[in-house]
C-alpha positions in Angstrom: 0.2 -0.2 -0.1 1.6 3.0 -0.9 0.5 5.5 1.5 2.0 2.9 4.2 4.8 1.9 2.4 5.9 5.9 2.7 4.7 6.4 6.2 7.6 8.5 8.3 9.8 8.2 5.6 10.2 11.9 4.8 12.7 12.9 2.5 15.7 15.4 3.2 15.6 18.3 1.3 18.4 19.7 -0.6 18.5 23.1 1.1 20.9 21.4 3.5 23.5 24.2 1.7 22.2 26.7 4.2 23.3 24.7 7.3 26.3 26.4 9.0 29.8 25.0 9.1 31.1 24.9 12.7 34.5 27.3 13.3 36.5 26.4 16.6 36.0 29.6 17.7 32.2 28.4 19.0 32.6 23.9 18.8 32.5 24.1 22.5 29.6 25.9 22.6 27.7 24.2 20.0 28.6 21.1 21.8 26.6 22.1 25.1 23.5 19.7 25.9 20.3 21.2 24.7 18.7 18.0 26.3 19.1 14.2 27.6 16.6 11.8 26.3 16.4 9.1 28.7 20.4 8.4 28.3 20.7 9.8 24.8 22.3 13.4 24.3 20.9 16.2 22.1 23.7 18.6 22.0 23.3 22.5 20.9 25.1 21.5 17.6 22.4 19.3 16.6 19.4 21.8 17.6 21.1 24.2 15.3 22.2 22.1 12.3 18.4 20.7 12.4 16.7 24.6 12.8 18.8 25.5 9.3 17.7 23.0 7.3 14.1 22.8 8.5 14.2 26.5 7.4 15.9 25.9 4.5 13.6 23.0 3.2 10.5 24.2 4.2 10.9 27.7 2.5 10.0 30.1 5.6 11.9 33.1 6.1 15.5 32.4 8.2 14.7 35.4 10.5 16.1 35.2 13.7 13.0 35.9 15.8 11.6 32.6 13.7 14.5 30.8 14.6 13.9 31.6 18.0 10.7 30.5 17.8 10.8 27.7 16.5 14.0 26.0 18.0 11.8 24.7 21.1 9.3 22.7 18.4 12.8 21.2 16.3 14.1 20.4 20.0 10.7 18.0 20.2 11.4 16.7 16.6 14.8 15.6 17.6 13.8 14.2 21.2 11.1 12.4 19.4 13.3 10.7 16.9 15.8 9.6 19.7 12.6 8.1 21.2 11.7 6.4 18.4 15.0 4.9 17.5 15.7 3.6 21.1 12.2 1.9 20.8 13.3 0.4 17.6 16.4 -0.7 19.2 14.6 -2.2 22.3 12.3 -4.1 19.3 14.8 -5.5 17.5 14.5 -3.3 14.6 18.0 -2.7 12.3 18.6 -0.6 9.3 20.5 -2.2 7.3 22.7 -0.7 4.3 20.5 -1.6 2.1 17.8 0.4 3.6 20.2 3.6 3.9 20.8 3.1 0.1 17.7 2.6 -0.6 16.6 6.1 0.8 19.6 7.8 -0.3 18.5 6.8 -4.0 14.9 7.9 -3.1 16.2 11.4 -2.0 18.7 11.6 -5.4 15.3 10.8 -7.8 13.3 13.6 -5.9 15.8 16.1 -5.7 17.7 15.2 -9.4 20.7 14.4 -8.1 22.9 12.2 -10.2 22.9 8.6 -8.7 25.5 7.7 -6.0 26.2 11.6 -5.3 24.4 12.2 -1.8 27.0 11.5 0.2 29.8 13.6 -2.0 26.8 16.7 -2.3 26.7 16.8 1.4 30.5 16.5 2.0 31.1 19.4 -0.6 28.5 21.7 1.4 30.7 20.6 4.4 27.9 19.4 6.4 27.9 17.1 9.3 27.2 13.6 7.7 26.4 12.3 11.1 23.5 14.9 11.2 22.0 14.7 8.2 22.2 10.6 8.2 20.8 10.2 11.8 17.7 11.7 10.4 17.3 9.5 7.4 17.9 6.4 10.0 15.4 7.7 12.5 13.0 7.7 9.5 13.7 4.3 8.4 13.6 2.6 11.9 10.4 4.7 12.6 8.7 3.4 9.6 10.0 -0.6 10.0 8.7 -0.8 13.4 5.4 1.0 12.8 5.0 -1.6 9.8 5.7 -4.5 12.1 3.9 -3.8 15.3 0.8 -1.6 14.6 0.1 -2.3 11.2 -0.7 -6.1 12.2 -3.1 -4.7 14.7 -5.3 -3.6 12.0 -8.1 -5.7 9.7 -10.4 -4.6 7.5 -13.4 -6.5 6.8 -15.3 -7.0 3.5 -18.3 -5.5 5.0 -16.7 -2.3 6.3 -15.6 -1.4 2.5 -18.9 -2.5 1.4 -20.5 0.1 3.5 -18.2 3.0 2.7 -18.8 1.3 -0.7 -22.7 2.1 -0.2 -22.3 5.7 1.7 -20.3 7.1 -1.7 -23.1 6.0 -4.1 -25.7 7.7 -1.6 -23.5 10.7 -1.6 -23.3 11.3 -4.8 -23.3 15.0 -6.0 -21.8 16.2 -3.0 -18.8 18.1 -2.2 -15.8 17.1 -1.4 -12.6 18.5 -0.1 -8.9 17.7 -0.7 -7.2 18.7 2.7 -4.0 18.9 4.1 -3.1 19.4 8.0 -0.5 20.7 10.1 -0.7 19.3 14.2 1.5 20.7 17.0 0.1 18.5 19.8 0.0 20.2 23.5 1.2 17.8 26.5 0.2 19.6 29.0 -0.8 22.9 30.1 2.0 24.9 30.6 2.9 24.1 26.8 -0.3 26.2 25.7 1.4 29.5 25.0 4.6 28.0 23.7 2.5 26.0 21.4 0.3 28.6 20.2 2.4 31.3 19.4 4.4 28.6 17.3 1.2 27.5 15.5 0.8 31.0 14.5 4.1 31.7 13.1 3.8 29.1 10.9 0.9 29.9 9.7 1.6 33.2 9.0 4.8 31.8 7.2 2.6 29.6 5.1 -0.5 32.2 4.5 2.7 34.1 3.0 3.9 31.7 0.7 5.7 28.9 2.3 5.5 25.2 1.1 2.5 23.3 3.2 3.9 20.5 2.6 7.4 20.8 3.3 6.3 22.7 6.5 4.0 19.5 7.1 6.6 17.2 7.1 9.4 19.4 8.9 6.9 20.0 11.9 3.4 18.4 12.0 3.3 15.7 14.8 0.1 13.8 12.4 1.0 10.4 11.2 0.4 12.7 7.6 3.3 14.4 8.2 5.0 11.8 6.0 3.0 12.4 3.1 3.1 16.4 3.7 0.0 16.3 5.7 -2.3 15.5 3.1 -5.4 14.5 4.5 -7.2 12.9 1.2 -10.4 13.7 -0.4 -12.8 13.9 2.5 -16.6 14.2 1.9 -19.0 16.9 3.5 -21.1 14.7 5.4 -18.2 12.9 7.3 -16.8 15.6 8.1 -15.4 15.9 11.8 -16.4 18.9 13.8 -13.4 21.0 13.5 -13.6 20.7 9.4 -17.1 20.9 8.9 -17.1 24.1 10.8 -14.5 25.4 8.6 -13.6 23.7 5.4 -17.0 24.6 4.0 -15.9 28.1 4.2 -12.8 28.1 2.3 -11.5 28.6 -0.9 -9.3 26.6 -2.5 -5.7 27.5 -1.3 -6.5 29.0 2.1 -4.9 28.0 5.1 -6.8 28.3 8.2 -5.7 28.1 11.9 -4.1 27.6 14.3 -7.3 25.9 15.5 -7.5 24.6 19.3 -8.4 21.1 19.8 -8.5 18.8 22.5 -5.2 17.5 21.6 -3.2 20.4 20.7 -3.1 23.5 17.4 -4.2 22.2 13.8 -3.4 24.3 10.7 -5.4 23.7 7.9 -4.8 24.0 4.2 -7.6 23.4 1.5 -5.9 22.1 -1.8 -9.0 21.8 -3.9 -12.7 20.7 -4.2 -14.8 18.7 -6.2 -18.2 16.7 -6.5 -18.8 13.1 -5.4 -18.8 10.5 -8.1 -18.8 13.4 -10.4 -15.4 13.7 -13.0 -13.7 17.3 -12.7 -14.5 19.5 -15.9 -11.2 19.5 -17.2 -11.1 15.5 -17.6 -13.5 16.2 -20.0 -12.7 15.2 -23.7 -13.8 17.9 -26.3 -13.9 18.2 -30.4 -11.8 21.4 -30.8 -11.8 23.9 -33.4 -9.8 27.2 -33.9 -9.4 30.0 -36.0 -5.8 31.2 -35.4 -4.6 34.5 -37.0 -1.0 35.4 -37.2 1.3 37.4 -36.2 4.8 37.4 -37.3 7.7 38.2 -34.5 8.0 42.0 -33.7 4.5 42.6 -34.9 4.2 46.8 -34.5 1.1 47.3 -32.2 -1.0 48.6 -35.0 -0.5 44.8 -36.6 -1.8 43.6 -33.1 -5.0 45.8 -33.1 -6.0 44.5 -36.7 -5.9 41.2 -35.8 -7.5 41.3 -32.6 -10.2 43.5 -34.5 -10.8 40.7 -37.1 -10.5 37.9 -34.2 -13.3 39.9 -32.3 -15.4 40.2 -35.5 -15.1 36.9 -36.3 -16.1 35.5 -32.8 -19.4 37.6 -33.0 -20.3 36.5 -36.4 -19.2 32.8 -36.4 -22.4 30.3 -36.5 -21.7 27.3 -35.1 -18.8 24.6 -35.8 -19.9 24.2 -39.9 -19.1 28.2 -39.8 -15.4 27.6 -38.6 -13.1 25.9 -41.6 -15.0 28.4 -44.2 -14.4 31.3 -42.1 -10.7 30.5 -40.8 -10.2 30.4 -44.9 -11.7 33.6 -45.8 -9.7 35.1 -43.0 -6.2 33.4 -44.0 -6.1 31.7 -40.6 -3.0 29.9 -40.4 -2.4 26.3 -38.7 -4.7 23.5 -38.3 -8.7 24.5 -38.2 -9.9 20.8 -37.0 -7.9 20.3 -33.7 -9.5 16.7 -33.3 -10.1 15.3 -29.7 -8.5 16.1 -26.8 -8.5 16.3 -23.2 -8.9 20.0 -21.4 -6.7 19.1 -18.7 -3.9 18.9 -21.5 -4.1 22.0 -23.2 -1.8 24.6 -22.2 -2.5 27.9 -20.1 -4.4 30.2 -20.8 -6.4 27.9 -23.3 -7.0 25.5 -20.7 -9.4 27.9 -18.7 -10.9 29.2 -21.9 -12.2 26.1 -23.5 -13.2 24.9 -20.0 -15.5 27.8 -19.8 -16.6 27.7 -23.4 -20.5 26.1 -23.9 -20.8 23.6 -27.0 -21.1 25.4 -30.3 -20.3 29.3 -29.0 -16.6 30.9 -30.6 -14.5 32.1 -27.4 -13.2 35.6 -27.2 -10.0 36.2 -28.7 -7.0 34.7 -27.1 -3.2 35.9 -27.8 -1.0 33.2 -28.1 3.1 33.6 -29.0 1.8 32.7 -32.9 -1.0 34.8 -32.9 -4.8 35.5 -32.1 -7.1 32.8 -31.7 -10.4 31.8 -31.2 -12.1 28.4 -30.0 -14.8 26.4 -30.5 -16.0 22.9 -28.8 -18.0 21.0 -31.1 -18.5 18.3 -29.0 -17.9 17.5 -25.3 -17.9 13.8 -23.1 -16.9 13.8 -19.2 -15.5 10.4 -18.2 -17.6 8.1 -16.3 -16.8 8.7 -12.7 -15.6 5.5 -11.3 -16.1 3.7 -7.9 -13.0 3.2 -5.8 -11.7 -0.2 -5.8 -11.9 -2.1 -2.5 -8.3 -2.1 -2.0 -8.5 1.7 -2.6 -10.8 1.9 0.3 -9.2 -0.5 2.3 -6.1 1.6 2.1 -7.8 4.4 3.0 -9.4 2.8 6.4 -6.1 1.0 7.1 -4.1 4.7 7.2 -7.0 6.3 9.6 -6.8 3.9 11.8 -2.7 3.7 11.7 -2.7 7.6 12.3 -4.6 6.7 15.4 -2.7 3.9 17.1 0.7 6.2 16.1 -0.4 9.3 17.9 -1.0 6.8 21.0 2.4 5.2 20.2 4.2 8.7 20.5 2.3 9.7 23.3 3.0 6.7 25.7 7.0 7.1 24.6 6.9 10.3 25.7 4.4 9.9 29.1 7.5 7.0 30.1 10.8 8.9 28.5 12.7 10.7 31.5 13.7 14.0 29.2 16.2 16.6 31.1 15.8 20.3 28.9 19.2 22.2 29.4 17.8 25.1 26.7 
């Protein structure tokens, strides 16, 4: 299962070059202790190196104020990684050389590096290899531990799958939302103010253009962090109390939060909307026709205006699809007029938006393109059939939802049993 296989195995971003090199003058300072987690030490060096990596890879603004605000959250992540590695060791979870090579290979592919160059890349940038590889090892260990100990506890019956399918059929036409989350937990009341301020700072950065998926991977304590916070498609009728109150009022691309929940603070991002079991309009296949009036390179403003006026006249006078070819020839159109059948989603901008809004048999307004000015007409439109998800897809989704609950409980228990001595 793709969603489960990738759990907790987030990529290390190439913005590592922003991490600093340590000079002898302050080496002693950065080796001071930031926290002791049972018997393991998190040094100031570990904290500073991770903080720089996090800020760079998430697209956040590297201000001193932001760094101060995020130090506590980054330290929490480092503490959690120690707990995860300790638990993996206790449960005899090993990390093989093959595991590490596979993880680095994935990182190289995701970041368009040549195969086998990741290690030389971080060495070239003067980064401490131990810090980079520690994070990868923690992600691998936790992923293997979750699959080994928690996944076997989850059983999805055929009756549950059938029930989900029936509910989907009943909800046909309802709105559903593609939502991503970022969750910051509050484990005790003393943390309330600090976590709220951190969540507010992250929310402001996200609203200012920071990449939600990257920030969620770095900071979110939810199991969805491994997929950039993606909750998948959620039907309107099954939204929980918080989402049901917030999401329907959001526009696509909106970021909302922080929102206080029972266990912490949530930030939400609405990625997209659609209708249940109804295909997206851009998935339609259209029989498309075009009249393109050519414009040579370095055309004068007068030439552009002449062709624009002609295109407007054609748009207003052409009647139906049968008119497109004779009118195009009469206007000395260039290129093909009969473009044939094509899917709207494969058209480039801004043509895609123009065609998607067109009624069948109606000419578009003139559209400026690099090679001329065009008008378009749809002569036929076919929407694909909306297919129900497969039983396997439904099982994957239900499994992921239940795994998220078990993982959160697992981490809560590890934190409760740990002896953590904070020094900063």
